[in-house]
Backbone bond lengths (Angstrom), bond angles and torsions (degrees), N, CA, C in turn:
res aa  C-N    CA-C-N  psi(-1)  N-CA   C-N-CA  omega(-1)  CA-C   N-CA-C  phi
1 X - - - 1.496 - - 1.520 107.12 -
2 X 1.362 121.74 -45.90 1.393 123.12 -175.72 1.529 113.99 -57.26
3 X 1.275 114.58 -28.76 1.471 122.15 -177.24 1.504 108.19 -74.42
4 X 1.326 117.14 -45.07 1.479 120.74 174.60 1.505 113.80 -60.50
5 X 1.307 119.30 -39.26 1.424 125.32 177.27 1.475 110.51 -65.74
6 X 1.374 120.20 -41.55 1.494 120.71 -178.99 1.548 107.14 -71.33
7 X 1.230 120.70 -38.32 1.448 121.50 173.75 1.514 113.85 -55.90
8 X 1.382 114.34 -44.29 1.534 121.00 -177.17 1.518 106.07 -64.37
9 X 1.324 118.55 -46.51 1.413 123.97 -178.65 1.479 112.71 -58.41
10 X 1.427 115.93 -39.99 1.454 120.48 -179.83 1.450 110.06 -67.55
11 X 1.406 117.33 -36.18 1.484 119.44 176.59 1.528 111.65 -63.58
12 X 1.341 116.11 -43.94 1.491 118.69 177.51 1.516 108.85 -59.47
13 X 1.255 123.25 -45.19 1.431 125.06 -176.17 1.598 107.23 -66.06
14 X 1.334 120.73 -42.33 1.332 122.25 176.90 1.518 115.10 -61.70
15 X 1.298 114.29 -35.29 1.493 116.24 175.54 1.491 112.61 -70.35
16 X 1.346 118.95 -35.56 1.494 122.22 173.61 1.483 109.48 -61.75
17 X 1.383 118.97 -42.53 1.466 116.90 175.06 1.473 116.70 -57.20
18 X 1.387 113.02 -41.66 1.487 118.01 -179.55 1.482 112.52 -69.26
19 X 1.274 119.88 -37.31 1.500 124.60 -177.63 1.497 109.23 -70.75
20 X 1.383 118.72 -48.79 1.363 122.99 -168.42 1.557 116.10 -96.39
21 X 1.363 113.08 -16.94 1.425 117.77 -178.41 1.582 112.03 85.87
22 X 1.279 119.42 1.30 1.455 123.68 173.83 1.497 108.67 -160.10
23 X 1.302 118.75 164.75 1.436 124.63 -176.72 1.458 111.68 -64.42
24 X 1.329 122.46 146.16 1.436 125.33 173.76 1.569 109.02 -57.99
25 X 1.328 114.06 135.73 1.471 118.06 178.87 1.545 111.87 -66.96
26 X 1.277 114.04 133.75 1.488 117.39 172.18 1.477 110.63 -78.56
27 X 1.249 117.59 145.54 1.441 126.02 -176.76 1.574 105.45 -69.67
28 X 1.263 119.47 -25.53 1.515 124.40 -178.68 1.513 109.60 -78.87
29 X 1.355 120.94 -22.64 1.453 118.88 -179.08 1.499 108.62 -84.34
30 X 1.355 112.76 157.59 1.455 121.51 176.73 1.533 107.13 -139.77
31 X 1.328 110.98 147.04 1.470 118.38 176.11 1.542 109.80 -63.39
32 X 1.378 112.64 126.37 1.461 119.38 -176.89 1.624 102.52 -129.15
33 X 1.322 112.48 158.54 1.439 122.12 171.86 1.525 114.97 -117.62
34 X 1.344 117.35 77.14 1.409 121.04 -171.54 1.513 120.20 -62.35
35 X 1.300 112.67 -14.43 1.446 120.35 -176.24 1.540 110.74 -137.50
36 X 1.281 116.37 159.70 1.552 119.48 -176.63 1.545 111.06 -104.08
37 X 1.325 118.31 10.13 1.414 122.14 -177.77 1.566 110.72 -65.05
38 X 1.320 112.64 131.86 1.473 121.05 175.60 1.579 108.19 -141.07
39 X 1.267 116.56 149.59 1.451 116.90 -178.11 1.525 111.24 -139.28
40 X 1.309 112.62 130.59 1.467 120.29 173.67 1.537 113.10 -70.43
41 X 1.361 116.61 132.25 1.455 117.75 176.14 1.516 108.19 -127.64
42 X 1.297 113.53 99.28 1.461 121.95 -177.59 1.554 110.63 -57.42
43 X 1.275 117.76 -48.05 1.521 123.44 -179.15 1.470 112.91 -58.01
44 X 1.267 115.41 -38.23 1.488 119.10 -179.13 1.489 112.88 -96.39
45 X 1.265 117.91 -2.50 1.480 122.04 176.77 1.574 110.55 57.85
46 X 1.322 115.40 55.81 1.521 120.22 -172.36 1.465 110.29 -161.71
47 X 1.247 115.08 164.76 1.477 125.83 166.31 1.535 102.57 -110.07
48 X 1.360 113.98 130.74 1.523 121.21 179.13 1.594 103.64 -104.43
49 X 1.376 108.81 145.38 1.466 117.59 179.37 1.571 106.23 -152.81
50 X 1.279 119.22 166.85 1.509 120.26 -176.66 1.469 109.53 -137.04
51 X 1.330 110.83 151.75 1.522 120.81 174.41 1.476 106.31 -131.27
52 X 1.295 117.34 -179.42 1.429 124.74 -176.66 1.565 110.56 -141.73
53 X 1.284 115.79 137.42 1.460 124.15 172.89 1.509 103.39 -118.75
54 X 1.354 114.47 93.80 1.541 115.02 -170.40 1.414 113.37 66.78
55 X 1.361 112.50 -120.82 1.487 116.98 179.87 1.576 107.63 -97.68
56 X 1.281 120.36 -2.66 1.445 119.20 -177.34 1.596 109.73 -89.05
57 X 1.331 116.47 123.46 1.437 123.61 175.88 1.522 108.94 -77.84
58 X 1.257 118.25 136.37 1.447 126.41 178.61 1.464 108.60 -119.70
59 X 1.311 120.84 117.74 1.453 123.60 178.00 1.569 112.77 -95.55
60 X 1.326 113.09 140.63 1.473 119.32 -174.52 1.497 105.85 -132.36
61 X 1.371 117.67 144.80 1.411 125.36 163.08 1.434 112.61 -124.88
62 X 1.348 120.70 133.34 1.446 122.72 172.54 1.532 104.61 -105.35
63 X 1.344 116.96 123.84 1.411 117.58 -178.20 1.571 113.05 -73.04
64 X 1.196 117.53 165.05 1.559 120.58 -175.31 1.446 107.94 -72.88
65 X 1.304 125.81 -27.73 1.452 126.63 176.47 1.557 109.51 -65.49
66 X 1.284 116.01 -37.76 1.493 120.61 175.23 1.496 109.81 -63.41
67 X 1.298 119.52 -45.20 1.501 124.12 175.02 1.360 117.01 -55.72
68 X 1.416 115.63 -40.27 1.425 123.39 173.76 1.497 113.08 -61.80
69 X 1.315 113.36 -42.96 1.495 117.99 179.77 1.549 108.26 -64.51
70 X 1.275 118.31 -41.43 1.564 121.35 -176.21 1.537 108.22 -74.13
71 X 1.319 124.39 -34.60 1.414 122.79 -171.98 1.481 111.76 -146.38
72 X 1.298 118.56 62.14 1.506 123.55 -174.21 1.501 112.85 -58.34
73 X 1.339 115.01 -40.17 1.541 113.62 177.92 1.467 119.40 -64.59
74 X 1.395 115.09 -33.05 1.390 118.98 -176.25 1.549 112.85 -90.27
75 X 1.300 121.32 -17.10 1.493 125.23 -171.39 1.437 106.51 -96.84
76 X 1.377 117.34 116.15 1.396 123.36 171.32 1.580 116.69 -111.38
77 X 1.260 114.32 9.09 1.530 116.83 177.74 1.527 112.21 101.50
78 X 1.325 118.94 -21.45 1.425 120.41 -173.16 1.557 106.36 -80.58
79 X 1.313 114.51 157.99 1.396 125.39 177.61 1.601 112.77 -49.20
80 X 1.357 111.20 -55.03 1.447 122.16 -177.36 1.527 109.65 -59.68
81 X 1.296 120.29 -42.71 1.459 121.73 176.43 1.511 114.29 -65.31
82 X 1.331 111.54 -40.83 1.527 117.72 179.23 1.515 114.49 -64.10
83 X 1.347 113.49 -38.58 1.506 118.00 172.36 1.512 112.67 -67.28
84 X 1.372 115.54 -41.38 1.466 118.80 176.87 1.595 111.03 -64.23
85 X 1.260 115.52 -40.06 1.467 117.45 178.79 1.570 112.66 -63.11
86 X 1.336 111.25 -40.85 1.464 118.37 173.73 1.582 110.82 -58.72
87 X 1.297 114.62 -48.71 1.456 117.59 -177.45 1.539 112.06 -65.41
88 X 1.308 117.67 -40.03 1.429 120.52 179.66 1.598 110.22 -67.58
89 X 1.227 115.43 -24.52 1.515 117.58 -177.32 1.462 116.89 -116.91
90 X 1.375 109.76 23.55 1.526 119.93 -171.55 1.630 107.46 -54.94
91 X 1.264 117.93 -45.78 1.493 117.63 -171.38 1.545 108.86 -69.02
92 X 1.375 119.44 -39.96 1.409 118.08 175.47 1.539 113.40 -63.08
93 X 1.356 116.47 -39.34 1.430 121.45 175.73 1.458 114.69 -63.53
94 X 1.301 116.44 -42.25 1.532 119.19 175.04 1.557 109.57 -66.22
95 X 1.296 120.89 -36.24 1.439 123.29 176.86 1.466 110.09 -61.80
96 X 1.321 120.83 -47.41 1.414 125.97 178.79 1.539 111.05 -64.38
97 X 1.355 116.95 -34.62 1.435 119.54 177.80 1.492 112.40 -72.01
98 X 1.306 118.27 -32.59 1.435 123.50 176.11 1.442 110.72 -71.37
99 X 1.368 123.55 -37.63 1.380 126.75 177.15 1.522 110.09 -68.43
100 X 1.388 120.86 -45.65 1.450 121.33 173.31 1.487 113.47 -58.50
101 X 1.292 119.29 -42.16 1.463 121.10 176.14 1.505 115.30 -64.04
102 X 1.382 117.25 -35.93 1.381 120.46 -178.36 1.564 108.42 -72.03
103 X 1.268 121.23 -33.70 1.419 125.79 176.99 1.533 112.86 -67.59
104 X 1.387 112.80 -41.00 1.481 119.97 -179.68 1.491 111.87 -147.18
105 X 1.333 115.49 94.64 1.515 119.12 -172.24 1.470 112.81 -71.08
106 X 1.292 119.27 70.83 1.402 126.36 179.77 1.603 110.16 -101.48
107 X 1.319 114.41 168.45 1.507 118.14 -175.72 1.504 110.80 -88.99
108 X 1.357 122.25 1.63 1.462 126.39 174.12 1.487 109.13 -151.07
109 X 1.429 109.54 139.88 1.484 118.70 177.68 1.505 106.46 -142.13
110 X 1.256 116.19 141.15 1.517 123.53 173.36 1.486 108.80 -113.49
111 X 1.272 120.35 113.61 1.469 125.66 -179.81 1.504 109.63 -84.68
112 X 1.364 114.37 131.17 1.493 119.65 177.83 1.530 104.11 -121.10
113 X 1.387 108.99 -179.21 1.515 114.58 -178.89 1.572 113.92 -55.14
114 X 1.330 113.01 -31.23 1.520 117.20 179.71 1.465 113.45 -72.99
115 X 1.320 119.03 -7.14 1.477 124.80 179.16 1.552 107.99 -79.19
116 X 1.328 116.35 -16.30 1.486 121.86 -173.92 1.450 107.85 -121.67
117 X 1.406 115.39 88.08 1.410 121.22 177.68 1.416 113.21 -103.58
């Protein structure tokens, strides 16, 4: 009986992968930021960074308007000031990322000024 139940559970998980494009999130997993890598993307007007929920990588972008809202005095539109604004507000940005991921556990999120209330 256990074998049939395990097979049934594996089928359910496989269906969730097919429907959502990634495995269903385990309630025991939490979004973590194991590295401090961030990248300025001029064409997309954002800073990209990554988190992880277990083995699932979650990509985030925080747009430059959101950085302006967080650190107006330090942000002058240049790449170096955008990265500095990100670094100075890293904890607030990560908290907004966690909140966005909690609401919608997707593999990609773009943070906007509305993400920081």
